[in-house]
C-alpha positions, -999 to 999 in steps of 0.1 A, spaced: -3 261 306 -21 231 290 -53 251 289 -36 280 270 -21 255 245 -55 238 240 -71 272 234 -44 282 209 -49 249 191 -87 254 189 -83 289 175 -57 277 150 -81 249 138 -110 274 135 -88 297 114 -76 269 92 -112 257 86 -123 292 78 -95 297 53 -102 263 38 -139 270 34 -132 305 19 -107 289 -6 -132 262 -15 -160 288 -21 -137 311 -40 -123 284 -64 -154 262 -68 -184 284 -66 -176 321 -70 -147 342 -82 -141 379 -84 -132 396 -117 -123 431 -128 -138 445 -160 -109 454 -182 -119 477 -211 -149 494 -226 -166 466 -246 -195 463 -221 -203 500 -217 -227 515 -208 -237 484 -187 -203 479 -171 -175 503 -167 -137 497 -170 -125 488 -135 -159 475 -122 -153 446 -98 -178 417 -101 -186 383 -86 -188 354 -111 -211 326 -103 -194 294 -115 -225 272 -109 -250 288 -132 -258 277 -168 -257 306 -193 -290 318 -206 -299 344 -233 -289 379 -223 -268 368 -193 -234 384 -189 -207 358 -189 -170 355 -184 -151 331 -206 -116 321 -217 -111 338 -251 -88 325 -278 -61 351 -269 -54 335 -235 -74 362 -219 -108 362 -201 -136 382 -218 -169 394 -204 -198 396 -229 -235 391 -232 -250 359 -244 -271 366 -276 -274 331 -292 -278 297 -276 -272 263 -293 -295 259 -323 -304 296 -326 -303 317 -357 -290 352 -350 -292 383 -372 -293 421 -369 -314 442 -393 -318 480 -389 -303 479 -354 -328 453 -343 -318 418 -329 -336 388 -343 -332 354 -327 -349 325 -345 -368 352 -365 -382 369 -335 -373 406 -328 -360 412 -293 -358 445 -273 -324 452 -258 -331 477 -230 -295 476 -218 -285 493 -251 -310 522 -250 -287 546 -231 -259 539 -256 -283 544 -286 -293 578 -273 -257 588 -269 -248 578 -305 -274 592 -328 -253 589 -360 -259 556 -377 -268 522 -362 -252 510 -330 -250 474 -344 -243 469 -381 -265 445 -400 -253 408 -402 -265 372 -401 -249 344 -382 -242 326 -414 -223 357 -428 -201 357 -398 -195 320 -389 -206 302 -421 -232 283 -401 -270 290 -401 -274 282 -364 -252 284 -333 -235 250 -330 -244 225 -302 -223 233 -271 -215 268 -283 -227 304 -276 -229 336 -297 -218 365 -275 -216 403 -280 -204 432 -260 -229 460 -252 -206 486 -267 -214 472 -302 -191 496 -321 -160 487 -300 -162 451 -289 -142 421 -299 -169 394 -297 -184 365 -316 -186 387 -347 -148 386 -347 -137 354 -328 -167 331 -336 -189 312 -313 -177 303 -278 -175 268 -265 -195 262 -233 -163 245 -220 -147 279 -220 -174 296 -199 -162 304 -163 -196 316 -152 -221 345 -152 -215 379 -137 -244 396 -121 -232 415 -91 -210 446 -92 -195 451 -58 -169 478 -65 -168 508 -66 -191 510 -36 -213 538 -52 -221 514 -81 -230 483 -61 -258 466 -80 -272 435 -97 -266 438 -135 -294 429 -159 
């Protein structure tokens, strides 16, 4: 009888440790999110489930999840880092005066032949500042015609960033690493 109780206690401890480790990993390092909406199409679809890495530092063109002003979490692409100038001219992104290709937009540009995908703007026209402020990010959705992003809500504080999202794990047929 004592042996059975001891074995039950060992299994209970193992289960508690496993649950504790899973909770620690879930809340401290990684977290799942569900894409809600169409602002990141064609890169991400409404309902895609992703893993957010809470340990990474955002870099240009990373897809990040952050707490938006509307008490909601948004998922967008980092375009401008602290100190950057950002502008769009004739559907071309310029950061610090250098033109950048955005291959993740090519599919969408092909599907929308009428007019530019991204309207012309400068960071100063949108935010009143020439550069992205220190500790802030300028973000945009890939669905440029239908995205509430830094063009509407301003730059995002690094303190509001939850992490970057690179792995789609659901639906199974769409499992991939996002670029």
